[in-house]
C-alpha positions in Angstrom: 0.2 -50.5 108.7 -1.5 -53.4 110.3 1.6 -54.7 111.9 1.6 -51.3 113.9 -1.2 -52.5 116.1 0.1 -56.1 116.7 1.8 -56.8 120.1 5.1 -58.7 119.4 6.5 -58.4 122.7 6.1 -61.8 124.7 5.9 -61.4 128.3 9.1 -62.8 130.0 9.7 -63.9 133.5 12.3 -62.3 135.6 15.7 -63.9 135.5 16.9 -66.2 138.5 19.1 -63.9 140.4 19.6 -63.6 144.2 19.5 -60.5 146.1 23.3 -60.0 145.7 22.6 -60.3 141.7 24.3 -63.7 141.4 22.8 -65.9 138.8 20.9 -69.0 140.0 20.8 -72.4 138.2 19.2 -75.5 138.9 21.4 -77.4 141.6 22.6 -74.4 143.3 22.0 -74.5 147.2 20.6 -71.3 148.5 19.4 -69.8 152.0 15.6 -68.9 151.7 14.6 -65.4 153.2 10.9 -66.3 153.0 8.4 -69.0 154.2 10.9 -70.2 156.6 12.6 -72.7 154.4 16.2 -72.5 155.6 18.7 -74.0 153.1 17.2 -75.0 149.9 18.2 -76.6 146.7 16.9 -75.3 143.4 15.2 -78.2 141.5 13.3 -78.5 138.3 10.3 -80.7 138.3 7.8 -80.9 135.3 9.3 -77.9 133.4 8.9 -75.6 136.6 11.6 -74.4 138.9 11.2 -74.9 142.8 13.2 -74.1 145.8 13.2 -77.6 148.1 14.0 -77.0 151.9 16.8 -79.4 152.7 15.5 -79.7 156.2 11.7 -80.3 155.7 11.4 -81.3 152.0 8.9 -78.6 151.4 8.9 -77.0 147.8 7.9 -73.6 146.6 7.5 -72.3 143.2 10.3 -69.9 142.5 7.7 -67.2 141.1 6.5 -66.9 144.9 10.1 -66.0 146.0 10.3 -62.8 143.7 10.8 -59.5 145.4 8.4 -57.1 143.9 10.8 -54.1 144.4 13.8 -55.5 142.8 12.5 -58.4 140.8 15.5 -60.5 142.3 14.9 -63.7 144.2 14.5 -63.4 148.0 17.5 -66.0 148.5 21.0 -65.8 148.9 23.4 -68.2 147.1 25.3 -70.3 149.7 28.5 -69.9 147.7 28.2 -65.9 147.8 27.6 -66.2 151.5 30.8 -68.1 152.0 32.8 -65.7 149.8 31.5 -62.5 151.5 32.3 -64.0 154.9 36.0 -64.5 153.8 36.3 -60.9 152.9 34.7 -59.6 156.0 36.2 -61.7 159.0 
């Protein structure tokens, strides 16, 4: 009966997924749709994930890039962009 009142669920972070629902991983290159970062690389530093701009070197924590409505990242994977462009000339 006492176990009924205990919270057993841990709060989990949203999955690293771009707006097109492609899974993202450290090392992927993406196009940022926020903070004028342009093309970025996903890097891990001190057990945190950041988007590092290839142009300026600026880093933004991945939690700041979450779209509140969809819980996806406000980025597009660069590979996904090239595949979509080949399908729709």
